[in-house]
Structure formats: C-alpha cells, structure tokens
C-alpha positions in Angstrom: -103.2 159.1 114.0 -102.3 162.2 115.9 -103.4 164.0 119.0 -106.9 165.5 118.9 -108.1 163.1 116.1 -111.5 161.6 116.7 -110.9 157.8 117.0 -112.8 154.6 117.5 -111.5 151.9 119.8 -112.8 148.3 119.6 -112.2 146.7 123.0 -111.7 143.0 123.6 -115.0 143.1 125.6 -116.8 144.0 122.4 -117.5 147.7 123.2 -117.0 150.3 120.5 -115.8 153.6 121.9 -115.4 157.0 120.2 -113.3 159.8 121.7 -110.7 162.5 121.1 -107.2 161.0 121.1 -105.0 162.6 123.7 -102.0 160.3 123.9 -100.9 156.9 122.6 -97.8 154.9 123.6 -96.8 151.3 123.8 -98.8 150.6 126.9 -101.9 152.8 126.7 -104.2 155.0 124.8 -105.8 158.1 126.4 -109.0 159.5 125.0 -111.1 162.4 126.2 -114.9 162.6 126.2 -115.4 158.9 125.4 -118.8 157.6 124.4 -120.1 154.2 123.5 -121.9 153.5 120.3 -125.3 152.0 121.0 -128.1 150.7 118.8 -131.7 151.9 119.4 -135.0 151.7 117.6 -134.1 154.9 115.9 -130.6 153.7 114.7 -127.2 154.3 116.2 -126.6 156.7 119.1 -124.2 157.5 121.8 -124.2 156.7 125.5 -121.9 157.8 128.2 -119.0 155.4 128.8 -119.5 155.6 132.5 -122.6 157.5 133.9 -121.1 158.2 137.3 -118.1 160.2 135.9 -117.8 163.7 134.4 -118.4 163.6 130.6 -115.3 165.6 130.0 -113.0 163.1 131.7 -110.0 161.6 130.1 -109.8 157.8 130.2 -106.7 155.6 129.8 -107.1 152.2 128.1 -104.4 149.6 128.3 -103.3 148.5 124.9 -103.9 144.8 125.9 -107.6 145.6 126.1 -107.8 147.2 122.6 -108.4 145.0 119.5 -107.9 148.0 117.2 -108.0 151.7 116.9 -109.0 153.6 113.8 -110.0 157.1 112.7 -113.8 157.5 113.1 -116.0 157.7 109.9 -116.7 161.3 109.0 -120.5 161.2 109.6 -119.9 159.6 113.1 -117.1 162.1 113.8 -119.5 165.0 113.0 -122.3 163.5 115.2 -119.7 163.0 118.0 -118.5 166.6 117.8 -122.1 167.8 117.9 -123.0 165.6 120.8 -120.0 166.4 122.9 -119.6 170.1 122.1 -122.9 171.3 120.7 -121.1 172.6 117.6 -122.9 171.8 114.3 -120.4 171.4 111.5 -121.2 173.0 108.2 -121.9 170.6 105.3 -120.7 170.9 101.8 -123.1 172.4 99.2 
C-alpha cells in the first residue's frame, strides 16, 4: 500500500474505517477523511468517524489498535470518493 491509496482499517474495537492513506510506520497509520462503514435499512453507508471534528481532518491510529489494513474494494472506494469529494468516477462500458 502506498500514500493516497484508499484503505480499510479494522480496529480492535470492531469498527471498520475507510480513508485515504497518508502515512504508515511501525507505530501508527495516518489516514485523511476517515469514515465508518455503517449498516442501514437501505444497505451499507458511511458515517463520520467523529461528528465534532472537521471531515477533512487527518487521524492517527496506533498500530496496536489495528487488527488489519487492506486496500478497499473498488465499488466501496468509488462510493467513498464520491461521498468525500463529490466526484463521480466514470464506469467502464
């Protein structure tokens, strides 16, 4: 994984977080514009990670609180980009 990839973090608390990877080292992972994946009656959706903080904030997560980090599935990555930037990505014909 490299800087600016859209990644999913699974935290030891059970939360699933999607965000843009800013930095990763032995102690922490920094992601920007993080959102939580939430289930609703209409399916999956996104919710702010913390409603009292600017959506464009960068968050640092200690590695000891992360079960795993992986690249986000393409359809969720596209939905995340649309939700956080307003940009609708073109689909293949």
